[in-house]
PATIPA-787579 format. One record per atom (N, C-alpha, C, O): x, y, z; residue in one letter; atom name. Coordinates in Angstrom, 2 decimals. Each point is the difference from the previous one (the first is absolute). Example, Ala and Ser with C-alpha at 12.3 -4.5 7.8 and 13.67 -1.06 7.14 Angstrom:
<sites>
         u         v         w   residu   atome
     13.19     -5.69      7.80        a       N
     -0.89      1.19      0.00        a      CA
      0.90      1.20      0.00        a       C
      1.04     -0.02      0.66        a       O
     -1.39      1.07     -1.38        s       N
      0.82      1.19      0.06        s      CA
     -0.77      1.09      0.73        s       C
      0.51      1.11      0.17        s       O
</sites>
This chain:
<sites>
         u         v         w   residu   atome
   -163.62    -25.91    -44.66        m       N
     -0.78     -0.53      1.10        m      CA
      0.38      0.77      1.25        m       C
      1.13      0.45      0.16        m       O
     -2.11     -0.30      0.73        q       N
      0.25      0.69      1.24        q      CA
     -0.69     -0.75      1.13        q       C
     -1.09     -0.54     -0.16        q       O
      1.76      0.51      1.31        i       N
     -0.57     -0.63      1.19        i      CA
     -0.34      1.12      0.97        i       C
      0.89      0.76      0.39        i       O
     -2.15     -0.64      0.00        n       N
     -0.44      1.02      0.95        n      CA
      0.05     -0.57      1.41        n       C
     -0.15     -1.20      0.21        n       O
      0.37      2.09      0.77        d       N
      0.12     -0.47      1.38        d      CA
     -1.35     -0.26      0.66        d       C
     -0.03     -0.61      1.07        d       O
     -1.06      1.03     -1.66        g       N
     -1.32     -0.31      0.52        g      CA
     -0.50      0.92      1.09        g       C
     -1.08     -0.23      0.53        g       O
      1.83      1.27     -0.17        t       N
     -0.43      0.91      1.05        t      CA
     -0.63      1.26     -0.55        t       C
     -0.59      0.77      0.75        t       O
      0.69     -0.56     -2.05        g       N
     -0.55      1.20     -0.60        g      CA
      0.93      1.19      0.08        g       C
     -0.40      1.11     -0.37        g       O
      1.63     -1.30      0.85        r       N
      0.95      1.11      0.14        r      CA
      0.82      0.22     -1.27        r       C
      0.78      0.96     -0.06        r       O
     -0.93     -1.81     -0.91        g       N
      0.72      0.18     -1.26        g      CA
      1.37     -0.63     -0.06        g       C
      0.75      0.26     -0.94        g       O
     -0.39     -1.08      1.92        y       N
      1.29     -0.68     -0.04        y      CA
     -0.08     -1.17     -0.97        y       C
     -0.93     -0.79      0.03        y       O
      1.94      0.71     -0.88        v       N
      0.03     -1.09     -0.99        v      CA
      1.39     -0.58     -0.05        v       C
      0.97      0.64      0.38        v       O
     -0.89     -1.89     -0.85        a       N
      1.29     -0.66     -0.21        a      CA
      0.26     -0.05     -1.50        a       C
     -0.92     -0.24     -0.78        a       O
      2.16      0.46      0.40        k       N
      0.37     -0.05     -1.41        k      CA
      0.29     -1.45     -0.39        k       C
      0.63     -0.75      0.74        k       O
     -1.11      0.39     -1.92        v       N
      0.25     -1.33     -0.54        v      CA
      0.71      0.18     -1.34        v       C
     -0.41      0.82     -0.82        v       O
      1.47     -1.59      0.61        t       N
      0.77      0.13     -1.25        t      CA
     -0.74     -0.66     -1.15        t       C
     -1.02     -0.65      0.19        t       O
      1.56      0.84     -1.40        q       N
     -0.61     -0.61     -1.19        q      CA
      0.05     -1.52      0.04        q       C
     -0.73     -0.66     -0.73        q       O
      1.60      0.10      1.58        d       N
      0.09     -1.46      0.17        d      CA
     -0.90     -0.48      1.14        d       C
      0.13     -1.14      0.45        d       O
     -1.03      2.00      0.02        n       N
     -0.91     -0.31      1.11        n      CA
      0.73     -0.31      1.29        n       C
     -0.40     -0.87      0.77        n       O
      1.49      1.61     -0.52        r       N
      0.74     -0.14      1.25        r      CA
     -0.20      1.27      0.82        r       C
     -0.02      1.11     -0.54        r       O
     -0.13     -1.29      1.84        l       N
     -0.18      1.12      0.90        l      CA
      1.32      0.75      0.12        l       C
      1.02     -0.60      0.32        l       O
     -1.04      1.90     -0.56        a       N
      1.20      0.83      0.13        a      CA
      0.17      0.39      1.47        a       C
     -0.93      0.52      0.61        a       O
      2.10     -0.78     -0.04        t       N
      0.26      0.33      1.40        t      CA
      1.31      0.77      0.12        t       C
      0.83     -0.02     -0.91        t       O
     -0.68      0.69      2.02        e       N
      1.25      0.66      0.34        e      CA
      0.40     -0.48      1.38        e       C
     -0.72      0.22      0.98        e       O
      1.85     -0.87     -0.90        a       N
      0.48     -0.51      1.28        a      CA
      1.26      0.74      0.39        a       C
      0.96      0.08     -0.77        a       O
     -0.95      0.47      1.97        l       N
      1.16      0.71      0.51        l      CA
      0.38     -0.58      1.35        l       C
     -0.86     -0.40      0.78        l       O
      2.17      0.36     -0.50        e       N
      0.45     -0.36      1.33        e      CA
     -0.51      1.07      0.96        e       C
     -0.23      1.15     -0.39        e       O
      0.06     -1.53      1.61        a       N
     -0.49      0.95      1.00        a      CA
      0.94      1.21      0.11        a       C
     -0.47      1.13      0.14        a       O
      1.78     -1.35     -0.22        s       N
      0.94      1.12      0.11        s      CA
     -0.10      0.92     -1.20        s       C
      0.14      1.22      0.14        s       O
     -0.38     -1.76     -1.33        s       N
     -0.17      0.83     -1.19        s      CA
     -1.26      0.85      0.11        s       C
      0.01      1.18     -0.35        s       O
     -1.08     -1.78      0.82        q       N
     -1.24      0.74      0.19        q      CA
      0.19      1.09      1.04        q       C
     -0.49      1.12     -0.17        q       O
      1.19     -1.43      1.26        a       N
      0.25      0.99      1.04        a      CA
      0.84      1.15     -0.55        a       C
     -0.24      1.16      0.34        a       O
      1.21     -1.47     -1.18        s       N
      0.82      1.04     -0.60        s      CA
     -0.84      0.91     -0.89        s       C
      0.16      1.22      0.04        s       O
     -1.04     -1.80     -0.82        r       N
     -0.90      0.81     -0.84        r      CA
     -0.86      0.93      0.84        r       C
     -0.31      1.12     -0.42        r       O
     -0.06     -1.57      1.61        n       N
     -0.86      0.78      0.89        n      CA
      0.78      0.90      0.95        n       C
     -0.59      0.65      0.87        n       O
      1.91     -0.59     -1.03        g       N
      0.82      0.86      0.86        g      CA
      0.20     -0.52      1.40        g       C
      0.22      0.79      0.91        g       O
     -0.31     -2.12     -0.71        k       N
      0.13     -0.59      1.33        k      CA
      1.21     -0.93      0.13        k       C
      0.08     -0.77      0.96        k       O
      0.87      0.83     -1.92        a       N
      1.21     -0.83      0.06        a      CA
      1.20      0.92      0.21        a       C
      0.09      1.09     -0.56        a       O
      0.84     -1.57      1.40        y       N
      1.10      0.85      0.44        y      CA
      1.30     -0.79      0.07        y       C
      0.00     -1.23      0.00        y       O
      1.09      1.97      0.07        t       N
      1.29     -0.62      0.24        t      CA
      0.76      0.83      1.03        t       C
     -0.06      1.23      0.01        t       O
      0.77     -1.94      0.86        v       N
      0.90      0.62      0.96        v      CA
      1.36     -0.61     -0.27        v       C
      0.14     -1.23     -0.04        v       O
      0.85      2.07     -0.14        a       N
      1.34     -0.51     -0.30        a      CA
      1.01      0.76      0.85        a       C
     -0.18      1.17      0.32        a       O
      1.25     -1.86      0.02        g       N
      1.03      0.66      0.75        g      CA
      1.28     -0.80      0.07        g       C
      0.02     -1.22     -0.17        g       O
      1.04      1.94      0.42        i       N
      1.31     -0.59      0.23        i      CA
      0.40      0.45      1.40        i       C
      0.24      1.18      0.23        i       O
     -0.15     -2.13      0.72        p       N
      0.41      0.40      1.34        p      CA
      1.30      0.80     -0.05        p       C
      0.89     -0.29     -0.80        p       O
     -0.79      1.29      1.67        a       N
      1.10      0.96     -0.06        a      CA
      1.36     -0.60      0.28        a       C
      1.01      0.56     -0.42        a       O
     -0.95     -1.68      1.12        a       N
      1.28     -0.64      0.29        a      CA
     -0.09     -1.46     -0.41        a       C
     -1.10     -0.52     -0.21        a       O
      2.22     -0.12      0.10        g       N
     -0.01     -1.41     -0.37        g      CA
     -0.60     -0.87      1.08        g       C
      0.17      0.26      1.19        g       O
     -0.87     -1.30     -1.62        v       N
     -0.63     -0.95      0.92        v      CA
      1.10     -0.89      0.59        v       C
      0.80     -0.56     -0.74        v       O
     -0.77      0.44      2.06        t       N
      1.00     -0.82      0.68        t      CA
     -0.62     -1.31      0.47        t       C
     -1.18     -0.26     -0.22        t       O
      1.99     -0.56      0.87        s       N
     -0.51     -1.28      0.52        s      CA
     -0.98      0.21      1.14        s       C
     -0.79     -0.90      0.29        s       O
      0.83      2.04      0.37        t       N
     -0.98      0.30      1.05        t      CA
     -1.37      0.20     -0.63        t       C
     -1.01     -0.47      0.52        t       O
      0.97      1.17     -1.63        g       N
     -1.23      0.20     -0.76        g      CA
     -1.06      0.76      0.76        g       C
      0.25      0.54      1.08        g       O
     -1.43     -0.50     -1.67        g       N
     -1.14      0.68      0.61        g      CA
     -1.05      0.30     -1.04        g       C
      0.11     -0.42     -1.15        g       O
     -1.13      1.15      1.56        v       N
     -1.06      0.39     -0.91        v      CA
      0.53      1.13     -0.89        v       C
      0.42      1.05      0.50        v       O
     -0.46     -1.27     -1.79        m       N
      0.52      0.97     -0.96        m      CA
     -1.10      0.82     -0.64        m       C
      0.23      1.14     -0.41        m       O
     -1.44     -1.70      0.31        l       N
     -1.14      0.70     -0.59        l      CA
     -1.24     -0.37      0.80        l       C
     -0.20     -1.16      0.36        l       O
     -0.63      2.16     -0.08        l       N
     -1.21     -0.20      0.80        l      CA
     -1.16      0.71     -0.66        l       C
      0.11      1.17     -0.38        l       O
     -1.23     -1.88      0.24        l       N
     -1.25      0.59     -0.47        l      CA
     -1.02     -0.12      1.12        l       C
     -0.17     -1.07      0.58        l       O
     -0.51      2.17     -0.26        i       N
     -1.05      0.00      1.01        i      CA
     -1.29      0.40     -0.71        i       C
     -0.07      1.05     -0.63        i       O
     -0.94     -1.90      0.74        n       N
     -1.29      0.27     -0.63        n      CA
     -0.81      0.93      0.90        n       C
     -0.54     -0.44      1.02        n       O
      0.47      1.70     -1.39        d       N
     -0.73      1.00      0.77        d      CA
     -1.48      0.09     -0.40        d       C
     -0.76      0.74      0.62        d       O
      0.36     -1.48     -1.65        s       N
     -1.38      0.05     -0.47        s      CA
     -0.94     -0.67      1.00        s       C
      0.37     -0.96      0.67        s       O
     -1.57      1.50     -0.57        q       N
     -1.03     -0.59      0.86        q      CA
     -0.82     -1.04     -0.74        q       C
     -0.70     -0.80      0.63        q       O
      0.77      0.80     -1.97        t       N
     -0.89     -0.86     -0.80        t      CA
      0.73     -0.92     -0.97        t       C
     -0.44     -1.13     -0.22        t       O
      1.53      1.58     -0.36        d       N
      0.69     -0.78     -1.03        d      CA
      1.16     -0.80      0.56        d       C
      0.64      0.41      0.98        d       O
     -0.38     -1.54     -1.60        s       N
      1.17     -0.82      0.34        s      CA
      1.09      0.22     -1.04        s       C
     -0.27      0.41     -1.13        s       O
      1.50     -0.67      1.54        i       N
      1.13     -0.03     -0.92        i      CA
      0.08     -1.42     -0.54        i       C
      0.09     -0.94      0.78        i       O
     -0.12      0.78     -2.08        l       N
      0.17     -1.30     -0.63        l      CA
      1.36      0.00     -0.67        l       C
      0.20      0.65     -1.03        l       O
      0.75     -1.38      1.61        i       N
      1.36     -0.03     -0.53        i      CA
      0.00     -0.80     -1.29        i       C
     -0.41     -1.16     -0.03        i       O
      0.88      1.79     -1.03        d       N
      0.04     -0.63     -1.32        d      CA
      1.37     -0.63     -0.25        d       C
      0.08     -1.19     -0.32        d       O
      0.98      1.97      0.46        q       N
      1.35     -0.50     -0.27        q      CA
      1.01      0.72      0.86        q       C
     -0.11      1.21      0.23        q       O
      1.10     -1.95      0.25        v       N
      1.10      0.56      0.77        v      CA
      1.29     -0.40     -0.69        v       C
      0.21     -1.18     -0.32        v       O
      0.66      2.16      0.07        t       N
      1.29     -0.26     -0.64        t      CA
      1.09      0.47      0.94        t       C
     -0.01      1.14      0.47        t       O
      0.96     -2.03     -0.19        v       N
      1.15      0.33      0.83        v      CA
      1.25     -0.38     -0.77        v       C
      0.09     -1.09     -0.57        v       O
      0.87      2.00      0.55        s       N
      1.27     -0.31     -0.63        s      CA
      1.13      0.52      0.88        s       C
     -0.18      0.92      0.79        s       O
      1.34     -1.54     -0.95        g       N
      1.17      0.40      0.76        g      CA
      1.22     -0.05     -0.89        g       C
     -0.07     -0.44     -1.15        g       O
      1.20      0.91      1.69        d       N
      1.20      0.00     -0.83        d      CA
      0.76     -1.32      0.06        d       C
      1.07     -0.12     -0.59        d       O
     -1.61     -0.86      1.29        s       N
      0.53     -1.36     -0.04        s      CA
     -1.11     -0.94      0.47        s       C
     -1.08      0.45      0.36        s       O
      1.35     -1.72     -0.37        t       N
     -0.99     -0.98      0.45        t      CA
      0.04     -0.13      1.53        t       C
      0.78      0.69      0.66        t       O
     -1.60     -1.56     -0.13        k       N
     -0.09     -0.29      1.44        k      CA
     -0.65      1.11      0.81        k       C
      0.24      0.11      1.20        k       O
     -1.06      0.69     -1.84        l       N
     -0.81      0.97      0.71        l      CA
     -1.26     -0.74      0.45        l       C
     -0.70     -0.58     -0.82        l       O
      0.41      0.60      2.12        v       N
     -1.17     -0.68      0.54        v      CA
     -1.13      1.01      0.13        v       C
      0.18      1.10      0.52        v       O
     -1.37     -1.50     -1.00        f       N
     -1.15      0.89     -0.11        f      CA
     -1.20     -0.66      0.65        f       C
     -0.39     -1.10     -0.37        f       O
     -0.20      1.80      1.36        w       N
     -1.23     -0.45      0.63        w      CA
     -1.08      1.02     -0.28        w       C
      0.24      1.20      0.01        w       O
     -1.45     -1.70     -0.25        e       N
     -1.18      0.84     -0.04        e      CA
     -0.69     -0.20      1.35        e       C
     -0.27     -1.13      0.40        e       O
     -0.02      2.23      0.27        r       N
     -0.59     -0.08      1.34        r      CA
     -1.19      0.95      0.13        r       C
     -0.11      0.99     -0.72        r       O
     -0.76     -1.32      1.65        s       N
     -1.15      0.84      0.28        s      CA
     -0.33     -0.11      1.48        s       C
      0.33     -0.98      0.65        s       O
     -0.99      2.01     -0.13        g       N
     -0.47     -0.07      1.38        g      CA
      0.88      0.69      1.01        g       C
     -0.15     -0.24      1.20        g       O
      1.06      1.10     -1.63        y       N
      0.81      0.74      0.97        y      CA
     -0.90      0.92      0.82        y       C
     -0.99      0.53     -0.51        y       O
      1.36     -0.33      1.76        t       N
     -0.56      1.08      0.80        t      CA
      0.83      1.22     -0.36        t       C
      1.22      0.00      0.17        t       O
     -1.89      1.04     -0.65        v       N
      0.72      1.18     -0.49        v      CA
     -0.06      1.10      1.05        v       C
     -1.07      0.46      0.38        v       O
      2.25     -0.06      0.08        g       N
      0.12      1.13      0.91        g      CA
      0.41      1.23     -0.80        g       C
     -0.54      0.26     -1.07        g       O
      1.49      0.49      1.60        t       N
      0.53      1.16     -0.71        t      CA
      1.05     -0.50     -0.98        t       C
      1.03     -0.54      0.40        t       O
     -1.29      0.74     -1.68        i       N
      0.93     -0.46     -1.05        i      CA
      1.31      0.77      0.12        i       C
      0.01      1.22      0.13        i       O
      1.10     -1.96     -0.17        a       N
      1.33      0.60      0.07        a      CA
      0.87     -0.64     -1.08        a       C
     -0.33     -1.05     -0.55        a       O
      1.44      1.69      0.28        d       N
      1.00     -0.53     -0.93        d      CA
     -0.61     -0.29     -1.36        d       C
      0.33     -1.01     -0.63        d       O
     -1.21      1.89      0.16        a       N
     -0.70     -0.23     -1.26        a      CA
     -0.27      1.32     -0.72        a       C
     -0.18      1.04      0.62        a       O
      0.16     -1.13     -1.92        d       N
     -0.44      1.11     -0.85        d      CA
     -1.38     -0.34     -0.53        d       C
     -0.31     -1.17     -0.23        d       O
     -0.51      2.19      0.04        v       N
     -1.32     -0.20     -0.60        v      CA
      0.19     -0.32     -1.48        v       C
      0.76      0.66     -0.70        v       O
     -1.47     -1.69      0.25        a       N
      0.02     -0.38     -1.41        a      CA
     -1.36      0.32     -0.60        a       C
     -0.98      0.17      0.72        a       O
      0.92     -0.10     -2.03        s       N
     -1.25      0.33     -0.69        s      CA
     -0.64     -1.24     -0.58        s       C
      0.68     -0.88     -0.52        s       O
     -2.01      0.82      0.61        s       N
     -0.78     -1.01     -0.71        s      CA
     -0.48      0.66     -1.28        s       C
     -1.00      0.72     -0.01        s       O
      1.71     -0.98     -1.08        n       N
     -0.27      0.66     -1.27        n      CA
     -1.02     -0.77     -0.81        n       C
      0.09     -1.22     -0.15        n       O
     -1.07      1.95     -0.38        a       N
     -1.04     -0.61     -0.83        a      CA
      0.61     -0.51     -1.30        a       C
      0.78      0.69     -0.65        a       O
     -1.14     -1.93      0.27        l       N
      0.48     -0.55     -1.25        l      CA
     -0.71      0.62     -1.20        l       C
      0.55      0.03     -1.10        l       O
     -1.76      0.47      1.30        n       N
     -0.71      0.76     -1.01        n      CA
      0.24      1.46      0.36        n       C
     -0.61      0.53      0.92        n       O
      1.50      0.12     -1.65        t       N
      0.47      1.33      0.39        t      CA
     -1.05      1.10     -0.16        t       C
      0.28      1.15      0.35        t       O
     -1.46     -1.46     -0.85        t       N
     -1.07      1.00     -0.04        t      CA
     -0.70      0.11      1.36        t       C
     -0.83      0.90      0.19        t       O
      1.15     -1.78      0.73        y       N
     -0.60      0.00      1.33        y      CA
      1.03      0.44      1.02        y       C
      1.20     -0.08     -0.25        y       O
     -1.66      0.56      1.43        p       N
      0.95      0.41      1.04        p      CA
      0.66     -1.19      0.69        p       C
     -0.49     -1.13     -0.08        p       O
      1.59      1.40      0.75        d       N
      0.69     -1.02      0.78        d      CA
     -0.87     -0.39      1.19        d       C
     -0.93      0.73      0.35        d       O
      1.24     -1.86      0.27        n       N
     -0.83     -0.55      1.08        n      CA
      0.36      0.67      1.32        n       C
      1.15     -0.06      0.45        n       O
     -2.12      0.69      0.16        n       N
      0.21      0.62      1.31        n      CA
     -0.58     -0.83      1.13        n       C
      0.09      0.41      1.16        n       O
     -0.68     -1.56     -1.46        s       N
     -0.58     -0.82      1.06        s      CA
      0.94     -1.14      0.42        s       C
     -0.39     -0.87      0.77        s       O
      1.63      0.90     -1.28        v       N
      1.02     -0.96      0.42        v      CA
      1.24      0.79      0.39        v       C
      0.51      0.80     -0.79        v       O
     -0.03     -1.02      2.01        s       N
      1.27      0.62      0.42        s      CA
      1.12     -0.96     -0.37        s       C
     -0.06     -1.19      0.30        s       O
      1.08      1.72     -0.97        a       N
      1.11     -0.83     -0.47        a      CA
      1.31      0.57      0.52        a       C
      0.22      1.21      0.02        a       O
      0.66     -2.12      0.42        y       N
      1.29      0.39      0.56        y      CA
      1.09     -0.89     -0.56        y       C
     -0.22     -1.18     -0.28        y       O
      1.42      1.77      0.11        i       N
      1.18     -0.75     -0.42        i      CA
      1.10      0.31      1.01        i       C
      0.13      1.13      0.47        i       O
      0.66     -2.13     -0.14        w       N
      1.07      0.15      0.99        w      CA
      0.97      1.10     -0.41        w       C
      0.39      0.08     -1.16        w       O
     -0.01      0.77      2.12        d       N
      0.89      1.13     -0.30        d      CA
      1.47     -0.31      0.22        d       C
      0.84      0.88     -0.19        d       O
     -0.50     -2.10      0.58        g       N
      1.41     -0.38      0.19        g      CA
      0.47      0.08      1.43        g       C
      1.12     -0.42      0.30        g       O
     -1.94      0.95      0.61        s       N
      0.37      0.08      1.41        s      CA
     -0.34     -1.30      0.70        s       C
     -1.00     -0.65     -0.33        s       O
      1.82      0.27      1.30        n       N
     -0.24     -1.19      0.81        n      CA
     -0.21     -1.24     -0.89        n       C
      0.69     -0.16     -1.00        n       O
     -1.64     -0.69      1.37        h       N
     -0.19     -1.26     -0.75        h      CA
     -1.44     -0.11     -0.47        h       C
     -0.77     -0.79      0.56        h       O
      0.39      1.54     -1.55        g       N
     -1.34     -0.05     -0.52        g      CA
     -0.90      1.05      0.60        g       C
      0.41      0.75      0.89        g       O
     -1.64     -0.69     -1.38        i       N
     -0.97      0.99      0.47        i      CA
     -0.32     -0.26      1.46        i       C
     -0.29     -1.13      0.40        i       O
      0.35      2.17      0.40        g       N
     -0.26     -0.10      1.43        g      CA
     -1.44      0.35      0.34        g       C
     -0.74      0.53     -0.83        g       O
      0.35     -0.83      2.06        g       N
     -1.35      0.29      0.47        g      CA
     -0.97     -1.15     -0.23        g       C
     -1.20      0.16      0.18        g       O
      1.74     -1.32     -0.58        l       N
     -0.83     -1.18     -0.26        l      CA
      0.27     -1.04      1.07        l       C
      1.15     -0.21      0.40        l       O
     -2.20     -0.44      0.06        s       N
      0.17     -1.04      1.02        s      CA
     -1.09     -1.05     -0.17        s       C
     -0.85      0.08     -0.88        s       O
      0.91     -1.07      1.76        g       N
     -1.02     -1.03      0.01        g      CA
      0.33     -1.19     -0.88        g       C
      0.94      0.03     -0.80        g       O
     -1.73     -1.06      0.96        t       N
      0.14     -1.22     -0.79        t      CA
     -0.66      0.24     -1.35        t       C
     -1.10      0.56     -0.08        t       O
      1.76     -1.00     -0.98        t       N
     -0.55      0.22     -1.34        t      CA
     -0.31     -1.32     -0.68        t       C
      0.51     -1.06      0.38        t       O
     -1.36      1.14     -1.38        d       N
     -0.25     -1.14     -0.87        d      CA
      1.03      0.03     -1.11        d       C
      0.21      1.04     -0.63        d       O
      0.44     -2.18      0.38        v       N
      0.90     -0.11     -1.14        v      CA
     -0.84     -0.48     -1.18        v       C
     -0.52     -1.12      0.02        v       O
      0.41      1.96     -1.04        l       N
     -0.84     -0.30     -1.15        l      CA
      0.78     -0.64     -1.14        l       C
     -0.59     -0.57     -0.91        l       O
      1.90      0.66      0.96        g       N
      0.86     -0.61     -1.00        g      CA
      1.44      0.16      0.41        g       C
      0.36      0.96      0.68        g       O
      0.48     -1.92     -1.07        a       N
      1.43      0.06      0.30        a      CA
      0.76     -0.51     -1.22        a       C
     -0.33     -1.04     -0.56        a       O
      1.37      1.78      0.16        y       N
      0.72     -0.30     -1.23        y      CA
      1.48      0.33      0.19        y       C
      0.34      0.94      0.72        y       O
      0.53     -1.69     -1.36        t       N
      1.41      0.35     -0.11        t      CA
      0.29      0.23     -1.46        t       C
     -0.25     -0.87     -0.83        t       O
      0.78      2.03      0.51        l       N
      0.32      0.30     -1.39        l      CA
      1.21     -0.81     -0.42        l       C
      1.08      0.11      0.59        l       O
     -1.26     -0.92     -1.61        s       N
      1.14     -0.71     -0.58        s      CA
      0.40      0.67     -1.31        s       C
      1.13     -0.14     -0.46        s       O
     -2.05      0.85     -0.10        t       N
      0.27      0.87     -1.14        t      CA
     -0.70      1.31      0.30        t       C
     -0.83      0.07      0.90        t       O
      1.15      0.92     -1.63        t       N
     -0.62      1.28      0.25        t      CA
     -0.53      0.56     -1.30        t       C
      0.70     -0.13     -1.01        t       O
     -1.84      0.74      0.95        p       N
     -0.97      0.25      1.07        p      CA
     -0.93     -1.18      0.23        p       C
     -0.11     -0.90     -0.83        p       O
     -0.57      0.93      1.96        l       N
     -1.02     -0.99      0.33        l      CA
     -1.36      0.67     -0.13        l       C
     -0.25      1.04      0.62        l       O
     -0.63     -1.63     -1.43        n       N
     -1.37      0.49     -0.16        n      CA
     -0.93     -0.98      0.67        n       C
     -0.02     -1.19     -0.34        n       O
     -0.77      1.67      1.29        v       N
     -1.00     -0.82      0.67        v      CA
     -1.36      0.51     -0.47        v       C
     -0.41      1.12      0.32        v       O
     -0.28     -1.94     -1.08        n       N
     -1.30      0.38     -0.55        n      CA
     -1.12     -0.55      0.89        n       C
     -0.19     -1.21      0.10        n       O
     -0.52      2.12      0.54        h       N
     -1.14     -0.39      0.84        h      CA
     -1.32      0.14     -0.74        h       C
     -1.01     -0.58      0.41        h       O
      0.99      1.34     -1.50        g       N
     -1.21      0.17     -0.78        g      CA
     -1.18      0.58      0.78        g       C
     -1.15     -0.25     -0.35        g       O
      1.43      1.01      1.40        g       N
     -1.06      0.60      0.80        g      CA
     -0.53     -0.92      1.08        g       C
     -0.95      0.36      0.70        g       O
      1.55     -1.54     -0.54        n       N
     -0.48     -0.96      0.99        n      CA
      0.53      0.25      1.41        n       C
     -0.52     -0.57      0.96        n       O
      1.54      1.39     -0.81        l       N
      0.51      0.38      1.32        l      CA
     -0.71      1.29      0.39        l       C
      0.24      1.05     -0.58        l       O
     -1.13     -1.14      1.57        i       N
     -0.91      1.10      0.34        i      CA
      0.35      0.57      1.37        i       C
      0.07     -0.72      0.99        i       O
      0.14      2.03     -0.97        i       N
      0.32      0.71      1.23        i      CA
     -1.20      0.90      0.30        i       C
     -0.21      1.01     -0.66        i       O
     -0.57     -1.38      1.66        g       N
     -1.25      0.67      0.31        g      CA
      0.18      1.39      0.59        g       C
      1.11      0.40      0.33        g       O
     -2.22      0.33     -0.22        p       N
      0.04      1.33      0.60        p      CA
      0.65     -0.03      1.39        p       C
     -0.32     -0.86      0.82        p       O
      1.22      1.80     -0.58        g       N
      0.69      0.09      1.29        g      CA
      1.17     -0.97      0.16        g       C
      0.67      0.04      1.03        g       O
     -0.43     -0.89     -1.99        k       N
      1.09     -1.00      0.09        k      CA
      1.24      0.52     -0.73        k       C
     -0.04      1.05     -0.63        k       O
      1.15     -1.80      0.73        n       N
      1.23      0.42     -0.66        n      CA
      0.69     -1.16     -0.68        n       C
     -0.27     -1.17      0.28        n       O
      1.17      1.51     -1.19        y       N
      0.79     -0.96     -0.79        y      CA
      1.44      0.50      0.01        y       C
      0.26      1.19     -0.17        y       O
      0.68     -2.12      0.38        a       N
      1.40      0.39      0.07        a      CA
      0.88     -0.93     -0.82        a       C
     -0.25     -1.20     -0.09        a       O
      1.29      1.79     -0.49        v       N
      1.07     -0.77     -0.65        v      CA
      1.18      0.06      0.94        v       C
      0.56      1.07      0.27        v       O
     -0.16     -2.24      0.25        h       N
      1.11     -0.14      0.92        h      CA
      1.14     -0.67     -0.76        h       C
     -0.19     -1.06     -0.60        h       O
      1.37      1.66      0.62        l       N
      1.15     -0.56     -0.71        l      CA
      1.17     -0.18      0.95        l       C
      0.19      0.79      0.93        l       O
      0.60     -1.83     -1.16        d       N
      1.33     -0.06      0.57        d      CA
      0.93     -0.67     -1.00        d       C
     -0.44     -0.65     -0.95        d       O
      1.72      0.81      1.20        n       N
      1.02     -0.37     -0.97        n      CA
      0.83     -1.15      0.56        n       C
      0.70      0.16      1.00        n       O
     -0.76     -1.31     -1.65        n       N
      0.78     -1.15      0.43        n      CA
      1.32     -0.16     -0.75        n       C
      0.66     -1.03      0.13        n       O
     -0.28      2.04     -0.91        s       N
      1.24     -0.13     -0.78        s      CA
      1.17      0.72      0.65        s       C
      1.11     -0.01     -0.55        s       O
     -1.32      0.64      1.70        g       N
      1.07      0.73      0.67        g      CA
      0.05      1.44     -0.49        g       C
     -0.37      0.29     -1.14        g       O
      0.84      0.59      2.00        g       N
      0.09      1.41     -0.39        g      CA
     -1.37      0.63     -0.10        g       C
     -0.96     -0.42      0.66        g       O
      0.87      1.44     -1.48        a       N
     -1.26      0.70     -0.23        a      CA
     -0.36     -0.11     -1.47        a       C
      0.87      0.09     -0.87        a       O
     -2.13     -0.28      0.60        q       N
     -0.47     -0.19     -1.37        q      CA
     -1.07      1.04     -0.33        q       C
     -0.96      0.18      0.75        q       O
      1.15      0.50     -1.87        d       N
     -1.03      0.92     -0.45        d      CA
     -1.18     -0.80     -0.52        d       C
      0.17     -1.08     -0.57        d       O
     -1.36      1.61      0.77        a       N
     -1.21     -0.69     -0.42        a      CA
     -0.99      1.03     -0.55        a       C
      0.06      1.18      0.32        a       O
     -0.97     -1.67     -1.15        a       N
     -1.09      0.83     -0.52        a      CA
     -1.30     -0.79      0.17        a       C
     -0.02     -1.22     -0.17        a       O
     -1.05      1.92      0.51        i       N
     -1.29     -0.63      0.27        i      CA
     -1.09      0.74     -0.77        i       C
     -0.03      1.24      0.00        i       O
     -0.84     -1.99     -0.64        t       N
     -1.19      0.58     -0.64        t      CA
     -1.20     -0.84      0.39        t       C
      0.02     -1.22     -0.15        t       O
     -1.07      1.86      0.63        v       N
     -1.25     -0.67      0.33        v      CA
     -1.08      0.61     -0.88        v       C
     -0.25      1.20      0.04        v       O
     -0.40     -2.05     -0.84        k       N
     -1.13      0.42     -0.83        k      CA
     -1.26     -0.53      0.68        k       C
     -0.08     -1.18      0.33        k       O
     -0.89      2.07     -0.12        y       N
     -1.23     -0.42      0.68        y      CA
     -1.18      0.77     -0.55        y       C
      0.16      1.00     -0.71        y       O
     -1.35     -1.47      1.03        f       N
     -1.20      0.75     -0.32        f      CA
     -0.92      0.00      1.19        f       C
      0.15     -0.80      0.93        f       O
     -1.12      1.72     -0.95        m       N
     -0.91      0.19      1.11        m      CA
     -1.40     -0.46     -0.41        m       C
     -0.44      0.26     -1.12        m       O
     -0.24     -0.94      2.02        a       N
     -1.38     -0.45     -0.27        a      CA
     -0.68     -0.29      1.32        a       C
      0.64     -0.35      0.99        a       O
     -1.95      0.51     -0.98        a       N
     -0.80     -0.41      1.16        a      CA
     -0.16     -1.51     -0.09        a       C
     -0.53     -0.51     -0.98        a       O
      0.98     -0.20      1.99        v       N
     -0.03     -1.47     -0.02        v      CA
     -0.95     -0.49      1.06        v       C
     -0.19     -1.21      0.16        v       O
</sites>
């Protein structure tokens, strides 16, 4: 049996021998990965995170049309009591105290993302410099175990011209090494 779409374009739906409609359902991030629009940015700040803390990872959406849809953020440290904030809305001046990070395509047959600027703290001063203004706090977490995975499923959306930051500080005393991975995809929203 076949179901025609009625437009004359030849589109049909497959029906199984049990008269069930055959479908393919993919998560938005999986579909984006298949289309070469899913990326990951990962980094380990160059120095240990102290109690002063600061922005350790920054994404700036340079696209004029597509939004960044944050899928998953993973933060880990070498002990517990690492405090993690997700923030957006910084006024971005001249970036300082940061190394450029890569937005690597999860589907390696496609190029890396050049429409997102990514930075990781280089260990100087207290986090990435050149950021100011009041920010929106999009999430706040204290690691009691490590690593912490925050699954947004693409529901955290950073529009064109906007930014997203991972801000960390250490409540356990001393300096704590940390690692950050942000998985995201791009889409016109």
